[in-house]
N, C-alpha and C positions, 0 to 999 in steps of 0.2 A: 316672726313676730316683729312688730315695729315699736316705735316709742309710744308710751302711754302718757299723754299730756293731761295734767290735772290743773285746771284753772278755777280757783275759788271765786265765788260770787260775793261781791261786797255790797252790803245794804246799809242804809242809814238806821242807826239804833234809835229807838224811842222806848218809852216806858211801856208801850203796848206791843213791842215787837217780839217779846219772848213768847215761845210756844211750848207747850208740854211735849216731851220726847215721844210719847206714844201717838201724838197727832201729826208728827213730821212725815215728809215724803220718805218712802223706804230707802231710796238712793242717798238722800241727804242724811237719813239716820245712819246708813252704813259708813258714810265718809266721816261723820263726826265721832264715830266710835274710836277710842284710843287704840284698842287692839287691832282693829281693822286698818287704821292708818299705818301702824308699824308693818303689817303684812304687805300693804301696797308699796311701801318704801323698799322692802326686800325684793319684791317682784321687779321693781324698776332696776335695781342694781344688778340683778341676776339675769336680766333679759338679754337676748342676742344683740340688742341695739348698743350694748356696751363693748362690742368687739372692736379691736383697734386695727386689724389688718383685713385686706380684701384683695381679690384677684378679678380682673376683667379681661375679656378677649375682644379684639376688634371685629372678628368674624367667627361664626360658629362652623362654617364650612368653607374650604378653600380647595384650589386645584393642587396637584402634586408639586408643582414647581412655583407655587405662590407662597410668599412669606405671610405670617400672621403676627400681630402685635399683642403681647401679653403685658398688662400693666399691673404691678403690685403696689398697693396703697397701704400706708401705715400712718397712724395718728398717735402721737405720744412723744416723749422726750428721748426715747431710746434710739440708738443707731439702727439703720436698716442693713442687716447682714443675713439675707435669705440663703437657705441651703438649696442649691440648684443641681445637686448631683443626680437626682432621679429625672429632672427635666432634661439634662444634657444627654441622657441615654435615649430619649425619644426625639429630640430636636437638635438641629445645629443652631447655635446662637450667633446670629449675624451681626448684631449691634446692640448697644446698651446706651441708655440715657437716663439721667436722674433729674428730679425736680424737688424743690423744697420750699415750703411757705410757712411763715410764722405769723400768728395773729394774737393780739392782746385785747381782751374784752373785759371791762370792769376790773382791770388789774390782774386778770388770769390769762396766762400765756398758753397757747396751744400750737403745736407744730405738726405739720402734715408733710409727709415724704412719699414720693412715688418713684418706682423703678420701671422703665419701659424696656421690654426685651423684644427684639425682632427675631422670630423663630421660623425655621424652615423644617418642615416635617421630614423625617427619615424614612417613613413608610406611608402607605396608603391605608384607607379604611377608617375605622373608629379608633381614635387615639384619646386616651384619658390623661388629662393633666392632673397629676396627684396633688394632694394638699402640700403646700410649701410652708415650711416652718420658718417663722421670723421671730427670733427671740423666744418668748414663752407662748406665742400664739401661732396658729396655723390658718392658712387660707382654705377656702372651700374647694372641693374638687370640681374640675371643669371637663367638658367633653368637646373634642374637635373632630369634625368629619372631613376626611381628606378623600376627594373623589378618586375613583379608580380610572386609570388611563387605558385607552384601547391599544391594541397592538400597533395600529397605524400611528398613533401618537408617540408610542415608544420608539418606533423605527424612525420617525421624523426627528424626534429629539436627539436620538443617538447620532444622527448625522450633523447636528449643529456643532458639537464639540468632539474632537477625536484626540486621543492621547496615546502615543506609541513609543515603545522602548525597543532598542536594537543594539546588538553587540557586533564588534568588528570581527570576532572569531568565536567559535563555541568552545575552544580548548586552549589553555595557556599554561605556562609554567608559573611557579611561585615567583612573586616580585616582577613578573613581566607586565608591561604596559598593555592594557586592552582599552579600546575606545568604546565608550557607552554613549549612545546618541538618544536624546529625548526630543520628540517632535510634538508640538501642540498645534492642532488645526482648529481655528475658530471661524465660524460662519460670519457673514457681515452683520453688523449690529450687536455683536456680543463682545464684551470686554471682560478680561480676567480680573478677579479680585484676589485670588490666592492660588499658589502652585507650590506644592511641597517638593522636597528633594528625594531622589531615589534612596531606597532603604535596602542595604545588603543584608543577607541572612547571617553572615559570619562577622564576628566582632573585629577580627584582624584584617580589615579591608579599608583601603584609603581611596577616597574620591576627590579629584581635583578638577574644578571647572576650567576648561581650556578656552572655549569659544562660545559665543552666543550671537545669533543673527536673526533677522526677520525678513520674510519674503512672501510673495503671493504664489499660490499653487492652486490649480483647478483639479477637482476630483468629483466624479459623479455629477457633473454639471454645477457644482458649487465652487465659487471662487473663495478659497480659504485664505486667511491670514495665518501664516505658519511662523511659530517661534521655535527655533532649533537650538538646542544646547548640546555641547560635546564635552564629555567628562573623560579624564584619564583614570582608569581603575587599576589598582595594585592590590592583589590578594596575597596575604602572607601566611596562608594556611591551605593545605591541600584538601580536596574534596569537591562536592557540588555546591556551588555558590548560586543563590537565587537573588535576583534584584527586581524590585517592584515597589508597590506602595506609593506611587506618585498620585496625589489627589489634586483635582482641579475644582475650583468654584468660580463661576462668573455669572453675569446677568445680562439681560437684554432690555431695551427700552430706556428712555431718558428719565432723568429725575424730574419730578413734578415742577420744581421751581424753574429749571431750564426750559421745560416744555411750555410753561406759562410765559416766559420771557420771549420765546420764539413765536408763539401764537397765542396771545392772551384771550382771543375770542373763541378758541376751540375748546368746547366744553368736554369733549370726549378725549381724555388724556389716556395714552396707552399705559397699561399696568406693567410693572417690572416683573420679569420672569427670571427665576434663578435656574442655573444649569450646573450640574455636578457630573464629574467624570473621574474615572480611575484607570490607570494605565494597566497594560498587560504585564506579565512577569516573564523574565528571561532567565536562562540558566547558563552558567559557565563552569566547565570542568577544569579544575585547577590540579595540575599534576606536580609531583615533587621534582627536585633537582636530578638531572640524569647522573647515573653512576659513573659514566666515563668522563665526567668533567673533572679536570685535574687542578684547577685554580684554587687559591686560598679563599677567594671571595667570589660569590655567585653574582655574575653580571649578565643578565639576559637583555640584549639590546639589538637594535637594527643596525647600528654602526657605532664603532668605537675606534678612535685614533689618538695617538700621542705624538706631540711635536715639541720642539725646544727652540729657544732663541737666547741670544746673549753671548755664548762662546764664539759663535761663527763671526760675529762682528768685531771681535777683539783682534787687532793686528799683531799685538805683542802682549804677552802676559808677564808682568814684572813681579819678582819675588817681593812679598810683603804688601803688595797692592791688592785691594779687594776686587773680585770679578763677580758679576751677578749672572746667574744662570736661571732661566725660567723654563719650566716644563709644564705644558698644558695638555689636559686630557679632555677630549670632546666626545660626546655620546648622544645618540638619538634613541629615545625610549627609556631613559633613566633620569631620575632626579639628581640634583647636585649632591645630595646627601648619600646617594648610593655609590658615587665615584670613589675609588680608593685613594688613600694617602700614599705618597711615594716615600719609600724608605731605602736609602742608599748607604753603602759602606765605602768610605773614602780611603784611598791608599795612604801609607805613612808619609807624613810631611805635608798633607793637604787637609786643611780644616774646613768644615762645613757648618754654616749657620742658617737654619731654616727660618723663613718668614711665615707670617700667618697666611694660609691659603685664601684665595679669592674665588668664591662660588657664584655661579650665575645660571639662571634658568630662563628659557624663552618658550613660553607656551604658544602653541599654534593649533590650528584645526586638525592637523595630522599627528599631533603628539607633542611631547616635551623634548626640547633639546637643551642640554646642560653642559657646563664646562667647569673644570677645576684647575686653577692656575697656582702652581707651587713655585715660589721664588726662593732662591738660596744664594748665599754669598760664599764664595770660595776664596781662600787665602792660602797661598803656598809659602811655607816658611823657608824653603831653600830652593834655589834654581835647579832645574832638571826636567825630566820627562815623567809625566804622570798619566796613568791610564784610568779613565773614569769608567765604571762598570756599565753595562747595558741595562736598559729598563724594559721589563716584560710585564704585560698585563693580560692574562688569559681571560677571555670573555666568550659568551655563547651567542652565536648569531641566530636569532629567532626566525629569520627568513630562510636560511639554508639549513637550520636545525643541526648545527654542528659547532664544535669548539674552534675558536680562532685566537690568535695571539697578536696583540698590538705591541710592537717592538720599537725601541729607540736604540740604535746601534751604539756600541761603545765608542768613547771619544778619547783621543790622546792629545794632551796639551803640552806645549813646550814653555817652560818658565825660564825667563832670562834673568841674570843678576840685576840687582837694583843699581842704577847708574850712580847713586850716592854711596854705594859700597855697603849698604845695610840690607840684610836679608831678613830682618826681624819683621813679623807681621805688624808690629806697631811702628809705623814709619817715624824715624827720628829726624828732626830738622838738622841741617848741616850747621855746625857751630864754627863761626868765623871769628878770629881774633884780629886786632889791628895789625900785628906782625905778619900774619898770614896774608892779609889783604895787600899789605905793602909788598910782600915778597911775590905774590902772584902778579901784581901790577908791574913790578920790575922785570919779571920774566917775559913779559910781552913786549918789552921795548926792543926795537930793532938795534942791530949792531952800530949802525951809523948814528942813531940818536944817542946811544950810550957813549960814543966817542965825543960827541958834542957836549954831553953833560959833564964828562970828565974834564974837558977844557974850561968849563965855567966854574970849577970849584975854587980857583984862585980869586975870582971876583967876589966870592961870598965870605971871605975871611973877615972882612970888616963888620959883617953882621954878627959874627960870633963875639967879637970884642964889645960891640954895643949891647948885646943881651947880657954879657957878663957884668958890665958896669951897672946895668939896671938891676941886676940881681943883688949886687953889693949894696946899692942904695936902699933897696927894699929890706934887706936884712938889718941894716942900721936903723931904719925907721921902726921895725918891729921890736928891736932891743930897747929903743928909747921909750916906746909906749909901754912895754912890759915893766920897765924900771919905774915909771910914774905910777902905775897901778899898784905895784908892791910897796911903794913909799906911802901911799894913802891908806891909813888904817881903817878897816871895816870888818863887820861881823858877817860871816858867811853862814846862811841858813843851811841846815841839813838838806832841805828840799832842793835848794839851789845846787848843792853838790851832786844830788842824784840827777838833776836835769842836765848838768854839763857832762855827765858820764855818757859815753856812747856805747850802746849795747850792740855787739857785733851781730847777734841773731836778728834784732829788729832792722838793722841796716840791710842785712841780706834779704829779709822779707820785703823791705821797701824796694830794693832793686828788682826782686822777682815781680812785684806788682807793676813796676815801671815797664819791664819787658812784656808783661801780659797786656798792659794798656797799649803799648806800641804795636803788638801783634794784632789786636782788635782794630786799631786805627788803620793798619795796612791791610786788614781783611786777609791775613795770612793764617789759614787754619792750622797748618803744620807747626808753625812757630807758636801759635796760641796753645796747641796741645802740649808742646815741650815746656812752655812757661807754666801751665797749670800743674804739670807733674813736678816741676822744680819747686813751685810754691808748696805743693803737697808734701814734698820731701822735707822741707823746712818745718812744716807744721807737725808732721809725724815722723821724726827722724828714726825712731826705733822700729816702726812698722809702717813704712810709707806705702800708699797704694800704687800699683804698677800700671793701671789703666784708668781711663776716664770713668768707666762704669763703677769701679770700686770707689773712686774719689767722690762720685755723686752720692753714694750711700752714706758718706760721712759728713756731708754738708747740709746746710739748711735748704728749705724748699726752693728759695729764690736762686741760690748759688747752684743747687742741683739742676735746675732747669737750664741754666746757662751752660753747664758742663755737658748735659745730655744733648742739647741742641748742637754744640760743637761736635760731639761724637757722631751724631747723625749726618752732619755736613761732611765728615771725613769718610765714613764707612757705608752709609746708606746709599742705595742707588737713586733714591729720590732727592730732589734738590731741597736744601735747607737755607734759603737766602737770608733769613733773619737771625742767623747765629751771631753776627758781628754787631747787632744792635743793643746787646746787653752792656750796661755800664758795670763792668766787673769790679772795679775798685770800690765803687759805692756799695755794691752788693756785699762784698767781703767786709767792709767796715761796718755795715749795719748788723752783721751777725754777732752773736753773743761771744764768739771766740771759744765756746766750749767744743771740745773734740768729742764727737759722738762715736759710739762704737758702731762698727760695720753691721748692718742689718741685712737679712736675706731679702731678696726681691723675687717677685712673681713673674718677672719678665723673661726675656730670652737669656741664654747663657752668654756672658760677656764675649764680645768679639775678640778681645785681647786678654785672655786670662793670665 
């Protein structure tokens, strides 16, 4: 039913225009009746013309690979939120677009909204588009005819797009790397729109994309564009693993706008055809760990080696001096997280401090190559001979299908005494006094020079008398000045008395800071460390910290950064060139002076406990 339009007729009233009701036209008598007018109003309000939603199809019949456009229209102030669940079961929704228009007539606003859906049928034959509910309304049901394809058309279309999955082997161990290859063949003129990832049937399966390339390949007389992807597959559960579910969607033909720009006078524009394809399924038999494997950690790999560096380059190892040793594990067919951490037991008198391991992975077309580098700092507390234990890593060779052992032979190191006489792992700087310096210098003088010096002693006696006289004059001047000040009466403030008093503790701290500044100016890391510990002993005489790490925990953040930078410069194998750029006196003076309690740290064990 459509709209019923009532248009009243206007006439000019005269005194003779009134007519008896029984003499009126029957239609006019029906319209002028009050009861009938109310009935007409109700019919208008309840008529289908008051519906607010509608559905339109661009075509009623299409080919199997041809998309169709469905337009949903809505008039009103409500938002358009259609329920498309039943529609998605019958069609692939390739695209969506929305439009909205608002008009105001005689102060009344009306809004019109439309949603255009590009649909691709999933089957052939007669497909019913069910009513789509939008808010409180529903659209009318529609019917679409999808033409059946002949066998020749099906065979021709199947050759346009090919999707193949293959495995490098049909059987593998748990956690063994297996290569999964996906190849997409596209005929000329077809371009891909979407390609999903392979779907394994077991949840405990990891897929890593290793390599992707494109090339040309000819098959059955068709020159295909091939897109090849290689994945590394790791199964963590035994059983039969199925992989498949790769779906492809593409299209052929140019867009209409580009076709028009290329040839605007060609009225016959090619229609866009859609192509869909799904890959085959492959199976992998995953077997458990062999019972004859004796290692603590299961490592199935193509190759595994362990090497070291650091100790061989040391010509002499000195007691108390840190030595860095690096052990590297290389493997083909394993991820970096699968490589084991090295745990070693050091002999008595040799301390070991582990660094954070460095992990690296290199994906390639043939698989994953990974490495794990473990750095460790060795410090011998006493000179002597130390035997480092050997390193053994059992692993399973998947190419020979047997167990092998990657071994690092035991190492014997000779530790010589510290030339400075200190064998403590915390190197102490040599403390020199002026008397020691003079004595050392005198011991280097030759016998002939010593005789000449003895002969010149008589010539310097007059200097002794001169310095003595000057000392007497200075003493007299000090006495006279002191006598004048005591004769002048004045009131001494208590604060002045406190200022003139010299605190031995503050004087010692000032001397320690001066030594600290001098060490930083000379960029002498060993002297700077001794000056820091001396200053810390003055600050905390009852419980002084015995190394820089413990000192850093008691200082403010700024001072702590300077202390830790110096510690890294002394003990870390990496260079720390900026440790001497800190203005240590300024940092210490800016602190509040409060002695904080030692707090636990989350870092490594201190190098010098």
